PARORO-37650 format. One record per atom (N, C-alpha, C): residue number from 1; residue in three letters; atom name; z, x, y. Coordinates in nm, 4 decimals. Each point is the difference from the previous one (the first is absolute). Example, Ala and Ser with C-alpha at 12.3 -4.5 7.8 and 13.67 -1.06 7.14 Angstrom:
BEGIN
[1; Ala; N; [0.7800; 1.3190; -0.5690]]
[1; Ala; CA; [0.0000; -0.0890; 0.1190]]
[1; Ala; C; [0.0000; 0.0900; 0.1200]]
[2; Ser; N; [-0.0720; -0.0350; 0.1050]]
[2; Ser; CA; [0.0060; 0.0820; 0.1190]]
[2; Ser; C; [0.0730; -0.0770; 0.1090]]
This chain:
BEGIN
[1; Met; N; [0.6137; -2.3377; 0.3655]]
[1; Met; CA; [-0.0128; 0.1099; 0.0882]]
[1; Met; C; [-0.1216; 0.0898; -0.0321]]
[2; Cys; N; [-0.0764; -0.0383; -0.0968]]
[2; Cys; CA; [-0.1221; 0.0661; -0.0333]]
[2; Cys; C; [0.0136; 0.1497; -0.0323]]
[3; Gly; N; [0.1107; 0.0384; -0.0545]]
[3; Gly; CA; [0.0139; 0.1367; -0.0482]]
[3; Gly; C; [0.0356; 0.0998; 0.1116]]
[4; Val; N; [0.0272; -0.0461; 0.1228]]
[4; Val; CA; [0.0349; 0.0897; 0.1076]]
[4; Val; C; [0.1587; 0.0073; 0.0012]]
[5; Pro; N; [0.0542; 0.1240; -0.0216]]
[5; Pro; CA; [0.1436; 0.0118; 0.0058]]
[5; Pro; C; [0.0559; -0.0477; 0.1282]]
[6; Gln; N; [0.1157; -0.0644; -0.0072]]
[6; Gln; CA; [0.0673; -0.0470; 0.1214]]
[6; Gln; C; [0.0285; 0.1162; 0.0943]]
[7; Gly; N; [-0.0110; -0.0230; 0.1299]]
[7; Gly; CA; [0.0258; 0.1073; 0.1012]]
[7; Gly; C; [-0.1226; 0.0785; 0.0338]]
[8; Ile; N; [-0.1069; -0.0099; -0.0770]]
[8; Ile; CA; [-0.1225; 0.0811; 0.0310]]
[8; Ile; C; [-0.0764; -0.0867; 0.1034]]
[9; Thr; N; [-0.0229; 0.0555; 0.1148]]
[9; Thr; CA; [-0.0675; -0.0724; 0.1108]]
[9; Thr; C; [-0.1287; 0.0711; 0.0434]]
[10; Arg; N; [-0.0165; 0.1195; -0.0405]]
[10; Arg; CA; [-0.1211; 0.0685; 0.0438]]
[10; Arg; C; [-0.0444; 0.1047; -0.1088]]
[11; Ile; N; [-0.1262; 0.0024; -0.0208]]
[11; Ile; CA; [-0.0491; 0.0999; -0.1024]]
[11; Ile; C; [-0.0959; 0.0913; 0.0688]]
[12; Lys; N; [-0.0011; 0.1247; -0.0458]]
[12; Lys; CA; [-0.0868; 0.1038; 0.0517]]
[12; Lys; C; [-0.0880; 0.0438; -0.1123]]
[13; Ala; N; [-0.1162; 0.0444; 0.0340]]
[13; Ala; CA; [-0.0962; 0.0527; -0.0984]]
[13; Ala; C; [-0.0871; 0.1129; 0.0594]]
[14; Glu; N; [-0.0659; 0.0746; -0.0852]]
[14; Glu; CA; [-0.0850; 0.1084; 0.0444]]
[14; Glu; C; [-0.1245; -0.0035; -0.0805]]
[15; Ala; N; [-0.1150; 0.0286; 0.0635]]
[15; Ala; CA; [-0.1210; 0.0171; -0.0669]]
[15; Ala; C; [-0.0759; 0.1236; 0.0632]]
[16; Gly; N; [-0.0359; 0.0881; -0.0810]]
[16; Gly; CA; [-0.0643; 0.1209; 0.0492]]
[16; Gly; C; [-0.1473; -0.0206; 0.0325]]
[17; Ser; N; [-0.0596; 0.1030; 0.0628]]
[17; Ser; CA; [-0.1412; -0.0137; 0.0384]]
[17; Ser; C; [-0.0933; -0.0167; -0.1184]]
[18; Ala; N; [0.0431; 0.0392; -0.1190]]
[18; Ala; CA; [-0.0802; -0.0215; -0.1226]]
[18; Ala; C; [0.0199; -0.1345; -0.0613]]
[19; Gln; N; [0.0748; -0.0914; 0.0684]]
[19; Gln; CA; [0.0352; -0.1333; -0.0554]]
[19; Gln; C; [-0.0462; -0.1081; 0.0963]]
[20; Pro; N; [-0.1269; -0.0078; 0.0277]]
[20; Pro; CA; [-0.0519; -0.1049; 0.0933]]
[20; Pro; C; [0.0294; -0.1427; -0.0457]]
[21; Asp; N; [-0.0003; -0.0249; -0.1287]]
[21; Asp; CA; [0.0336; -0.1354; -0.0509]]
[21; Asp; C; [0.1447; -0.0364; 0.0333]]
[22; Gly; N; [0.0919; 0.0969; -0.0125]]
[22; Gly; CA; [0.1404; -0.0233; 0.0392]]
[22; Gly; C; [0.0121; -0.0189; 0.1480]]
[23; Gln; N; [-0.0665; 0.0760; 0.0805]]
[23; Gln; CA; [0.0083; -0.0221; 0.1442]]
[23; Gln; C; [-0.0533; -0.1385; 0.0410]]
[24; Asn; N; [-0.1098; -0.0353; -0.0618]]
[24; Asn; CA; [-0.0593; -0.1343; 0.0286]]
[24; Asn; C; [0.0968; -0.1095; -0.0422]]
[25; Phe; N; [0.0619; 0.0114; -0.1160]]
[25; Phe; CA; [0.0953; -0.0984; -0.0459]]
[25; Phe; C; [0.1159; -0.0199; 0.1005]]
[26; Tyr; N; [0.0587; 0.1083; 0.0471]]
[26; Tyr; CA; [0.1087; -0.0091; 0.0901]]
[26; Tyr; C; [-0.0437; -0.0567; 0.1294]]
[27; Ala; N; [-0.1150; 0.0446; 0.0549]]
[27; Ala; CA; [-0.0489; -0.0498; 0.1259]]
[27; Ala; C; [-0.0302; -0.1463; 0.0029]]
[28; His; N; [-0.0418; -0.0560; -0.1130]]
[28; His; CA; [-0.0376; -0.1379; -0.0097]]
[28; His; C; [0.1113; -0.0884; -0.0610]]
[29; Ser; N; [0.1156; 0.0565; -0.0268]]
[29; Ser; CA; [0.1119; -0.0730; -0.0565]]
[29; Ser; C; [0.1210; -0.0140; 0.0886]]
[30; Gly; N; [-0.0228; 0.0189; 0.1298]]
[30; Gly; CA; [0.1045; -0.0226; 0.1002]]
[30; Gly; C; [0.0889; 0.1207; 0.0222]]
[31; Phe; N; [-0.0361; 0.1145; -0.0535]]
[31; Phe; CA; [0.0762; 0.1221; 0.0290]]
[31; Phe; C; [-0.0497; 0.0560; 0.1310]]
[32; Glu; N; [0.0956; 0.0648; 0.0709]]
[32; Glu; CA; [-0.0374; 0.0695; 0.1279]]
[32; Glu; C; [0.0024; 0.1494; -0.0317]]
[33; Glu; N; [-0.0886; 0.0692; 0.0661]]
[33; Glu; CA; [0.0056; 0.1441; -0.0177]]
[33; Glu; C; [0.1117; 0.0571; 0.0831]]
[34; Ile; N; [0.0742; 0.0923; -0.0623]]
[34; Ile; CA; [0.1173; 0.0606; 0.0626]]
[34; Ile; C; [-0.0075; 0.1530; -0.0082]]
[35; Pro; N; [0.0797; 0.0691; 0.0804]]
[35; Pro; CA; [0.0028; 0.1452; -0.0148]]
[35; Pro; C; [0.0423; 0.0444; -0.1406]]
[36; Gly; N; [-0.0455; 0.1111; -0.0410]]
[36; Gly; CA; [0.0422; 0.0517; -0.1341]]
[36; Gly; C; [0.1454; 0.0070; -0.0136]]
[37; Phe; N; [0.0504; -0.0225; -0.1248]]
[37; Phe; CA; [0.1453; 0.0036; -0.0283]]
[37; Phe; C; [0.0221; 0.0853; -0.1198]]
[38; Gly; N; [0.1251; 0.0487; -0.0185]]
[38; Gly; CA; [0.0325; 0.0793; -0.1146]]
[38; Gly; C; [-0.0955; 0.1150; -0.0274]]
[39; Pro; N; [-0.0470; 0.0163; -0.1212]]
[39; Pro; CA; [-0.0872; 0.1078; -0.0360]]
[39; Pro; C; [-0.1381; -0.0119; 0.0688]]
[40; Tyr; N; [-0.0296; -0.1099; 0.0599]]
[40; Tyr; CA; [-0.1320; -0.0260; 0.0634]]
[40; Tyr; C; [0.0020; 0.0331; 0.1534]]
[41; Ala; N; [0.1182; 0.0308; 0.0515]]
[41; Ala; CA; [0.0163; 0.0145; 0.1487]]
[41; Ala; C; [-0.0942; 0.0978; 0.0612]]
[42; Asp; N; [-0.0262; 0.1070; -0.0619]]
[42; Asp; CA; [-0.0840; 0.1035; 0.0587]]
[42; Asp; C; [-0.1337; 0.0205; -0.0732]]
[43; Asn; N; [-0.0381; -0.1046; -0.0748]]
[43; Asn; CA; [-0.1237; 0.0153; -0.0785]]
[43; Asn; C; [-0.1132; -0.0830; 0.0715]]
[44; Pro; N; [-0.0942; 0.0669; 0.0570]]
[44; Pro; CA; [-0.1065; -0.0674; 0.0722]]
[44; Pro; C; [-0.0934; -0.0810; -0.0941]]
[45; Gln; N; [0.0055; 0.0265; -0.1286]]
[45; Gln; CA; [-0.0837; -0.0748; -0.0993]]
[45; Gln; C; [0.0656; -0.1363; -0.0373]]
[46; Ser; N; [0.1226; -0.0227; 0.0434]]
[46; Ser; CA; [0.0713; -0.1244; -0.0405]]
[46; Ser; C; [-0.0130; -0.1049; 0.1116]]
[47; Arg; N; [-0.0092; -0.1269; -0.0480]]
[47; Arg; CA; [0.0065; -0.1122; 0.0901]]
[47; Arg; C; [0.1191; -0.0820; -0.0511]]
[48; Cys; N; [0.0959; -0.0266; 0.0865]]
[48; Cys; CA; [0.1199; -0.0701; -0.0408]]
[48; Cys; C; [-0.0004; -0.1441; 0.0604]]
[49; Tyr; N; [0.0625; -0.0875; -0.0714]]
[49; Tyr; CA; [-0.0038; -0.1446; 0.0342]]
[49; Tyr; C; [0.1404; -0.0554; -0.0243]]
[50; Ala; N; [0.0256; -0.1158; 0.0697]]
[50; Ala; CA; [0.1308; -0.0696; -0.0176]]
[50; Ala; C; [-0.0308; -0.1471; 0.0172]]
[51; Lys; N; [0.0821; -0.0800; -0.0650]]
[51; Lys; CA; [-0.0121; -0.1447; 0.0161]]
[51; Lys; C; [0.1450; -0.0599; -0.0167]]
[52; Thr; N; [0.0304; -0.0845; 0.0938]]
[52; Thr; CA; [0.1249; -0.0789; -0.0090]]
[52; Thr; C; [-0.0213; -0.1076; -0.1005]]
[53; Ile; N; [0.0922; -0.0176; -0.0908]]
[53; Ile; CA; [-0.0191; -0.0959; -0.1073]]
[53; Ile; C; [0.1139; -0.0967; -0.0102]]
[54; Asn; N; [-0.0333; -0.1152; -0.0591]]
[54; Asn; CA; [0.0974; -0.0958; -0.0449]]
[54; Asn; C; [-0.0525; -0.0564; -0.1310]]
[55; Ser; N; [0.0644; -0.0965; -0.0559]]
[55; Ser; CA; [-0.0495; -0.0516; -0.1309]]
[55; Ser; C; [-0.1378; -0.0548; 0.0058]]
[56; His; N; [-0.0396; -0.0632; 0.1085]]
[56; His; CA; [-0.1368; -0.0578; 0.0100]]
[56; His; C; [-0.1026; 0.1121; 0.0171]]
[57; Ser; N; [0.0240; 0.0975; 0.0894]]
[57; Ser; CA; [-0.1044; 0.1050; 0.0205]]
[57; Ser; C; [-0.0122; 0.0894; -0.1196]]
[58; Ala; N; [0.1129; 0.0191; -0.0740]]
[58; Ala; CA; [-0.0071; 0.0835; -0.1208]]
[58; Ala; C; [-0.0886; -0.0632; -0.1041]]
[59; Ala; N; [0.0089; -0.1295; -0.0134]]
[59; Ala; CA; [-0.0835; -0.0735; -0.1001]]
[59; Ala; C; [-0.1452; 0.0037; 0.0412]]
[60; His; N; [-0.0260; -0.0137; 0.1347]]
[60; His; CA; [-0.1360; 0.0015; 0.0496]]
[60; His; C; [-0.0627; 0.1403; -0.0190]]
[61; Thr; N; [0.0741; 0.1040; 0.0327]]
[61; Thr; CA; [-0.0549; 0.1404; -0.0165]]
[61; Thr; C; [-0.0298; 0.0293; -0.1487]]
[62; Ala; N; [0.0868; -0.0488; -0.0901]]
[62; Ala; CA; [-0.0212; 0.0238; -0.1450]]
[62; Ala; C; [-0.1217; -0.0693; -0.0465]]
[63; Met; N; [-0.0441; -0.1104; 0.0608]]
[63; Met; CA; [-0.1178; -0.0699; -0.0459]]
[63; Met; C; [-0.1274; 0.0416; 0.0730]]
[64; Ala; N; [0.0072; 0.0851; 0.1032]]
[64; Ala; CA; [-0.1112; 0.0434; 0.0785]]
[64; Ala; C; [-0.0950; 0.0787; -0.0835]]
């Protein structure tokens, strides 16, 4: 299962405007940009991402 806990099917992440490398990683690793969530919901400096995962996609993302 490549270290992904059972039942986890989607992961969310955030990268701020001062983290262009993080934004680039998410954008090029199959993550889609989503509206802000949790503490990032009203922060215009945040870019939030999500990706549906399974054991294969989790391994691929970890190696990207």
